[in-house]
N, C-alpha and C positions, 0 to 999 in steps of 0.2 A: 365342178367348176362352177363359180358363182357368177352371174350375167348380171352385174349391178346397174341397176337404174339412176336416174339423176335425183339428186336431193331434194327435199321439199321446196326448195329454192329455185327448183329447176336447173341448177349448175350441176354438171357432171362430176363425179366424184373422181372419175381415172379408173385406173384397172385394181384401185385398192379394195378389198372386199369389207362388208360389215365386220364379219367373224374375224378379221386378219388384224382390228385395231382396238386398242383400250377402250374401257368406258369412255374416258374423258373425250376421246376422240370422235365417239359417235354424235349423230343429229337425230333430234326426233322428225320422222316422215323419211327418214331414208328407205328407199325401198330395195330389195334384191329378190333374186329368181335363181333355181336350181336348175340343174340339168335334169334329164328325166330317167326312169326306170320305169321298166315294161313288167307288169304283173304277169306272172305265169302259174298254168296248170299246178306245177311245183309248188308254188308259193302258198298256195290255197292249201293243199296236201299237208305241207310241212307246219303249216301255222295252224291246222287243225289238230297235227298230231303234237305240237309243243304245247298247245293251250287247253285241249281236250275240248274246243269248241267244236264239231262236229256236226252241227245243224244243216240239215239236208240242203237248205238254201246254196249251202259252201260244197257241199260234199257229193251230192246226188244228182246227177244231170236231168235224170227224167223227172224227179221231184221237182229240180228248179225250172223245167222247162214247162211246167203246169203252173207255176207261180207268175205273179202278176210282173216279175222281172222277166220272164220267158228262157233265161239261160242262169246258170251258176254265176254268183257276184262274190267278190272278196270282202272278209270279216272288215268290218269297220276298222276296228283296233291295228289289224294289219295294214290297211292304209295310212293311219295315223302314224305306225310304228315306221314304216317304210319311209314316211314324209320327213320323221325325225333324222332318220340314217343320211337323206340326202342333204341334208344342210350340215356344211362342214365346220362344226363347231371347234374351233381352234383350242387346245388344251391351254395354250400361253395367255388365253384372254378369257376365256369361259370356264368358270368354276364347276358350275353345277346346273341342271334344270331344275328350277325350283316348283313349277307349276303349270298345269295345261289346264284351261278353263273354258268354258262355253264351246265346247266341241259341240258342231253340228254337222250332221251326215247330209249332205243335200241331194246327191244322187248315187247311185250304185257306181261300183267301178268293178267293170268285167274283166276276165281274161282276156288278155292282149292290149287292155289299154296302158298307156305309159303316161305316168303321174308325174309331176314336177311340184315344187312349192314355190309361190310367190308371195310375199310378205312384204311389209313394213315395221320400222321401229315405232311403236306408239307413245311411249313414255321412257323415261330415264331417272331414276329416283337413287342419289349416291345413299349408301347405307355404312353402318360404322365398320370395323373390322378390314379396310382397303377394298372393299366390293363396292357395286351398284346393282341396281334391279333393272336388268331392261325388260320391256315388255313389248312384245312384238304380237303383229295381229297377221295371222296366216292364212292362205287359202289354199288347198292341194286341186290343183287343175288335171284334166286329162288333154290329151293331144288332140282335142278339139276346142279346147280353151272352157269348156265347161267345170265351174265348180262343182267339185265333189265334197269338199270338207273344209269347214271354217273353225278357225281355233284361235284362242289368244294364250299365248305362252309367256311364262317370267324365267327370266334366265339370270342367275347371278354370274358378274361379269367383272374380274380384275379392274381396280382402278390404277393409274398412274401411280408409282412407288409401292405399289403394294408387294409384298414378298412373292416370288414365283419361282418354281423350278424350270428354266428354259430346256432342262435335259428331256429326254424321251422316256417316260415311264419305262420301269423294268416289266417284265413278264407276269410278276406277281401284282403290280399295281402298287405296292407298298411305296414307293417315290411319289406315285401321286395323292396317296392319303398323306404323306408327309407334307407335300408341297401346299395342300389345304390349309393345312395348319388349326391352330385353335382360334384365331381371328376369324376366319370363316366361319367355324364351327359356331361362334357366339353370332355372326350374322344372319344364318341357316335359323338358327333357333334350336332348343332342346326340347321341344314338345315329345310329349309321347303319344303316339296313336295307337288306340285300342282297336 
């Protein structure tokens, strides 16, 4: 659930969420905040196994106790990944994540910390192909309101009148691929990364 704050003008937007509206209904400066998620030991163990990042700061309690942090800390990429998962991107409006820039890990995240995302819409840029580019500034906070991570995210968002499938994608994801279509591929670009 998003706890939506007042828009830049200070006027409340009501119960509608930033992520439940089309590109043309968004306003620069709008703020949002997610609910929280507590980081567990199981999260660290699972993330280490999944990624292969078994640095002792994350996986060895004795080693981490002797570190400047005094105990194990969550992987920075785990925190960023979970933050992305906390934001309720509505597939009827949000097409794809375009980029994550300017990520700064400000403070460690410990087992037992509850993280949430607070953000604002920084800019809106209409693109061809029935989409727009929404740039958001995010900060990941803990339960003490300390900033853990800063980031700038760029998201492709459907514009009014753009073709979209309002149906739930099937398990194979094929309907989601078809809903994106070639017009969005044009906006995403056909760059090849080596």
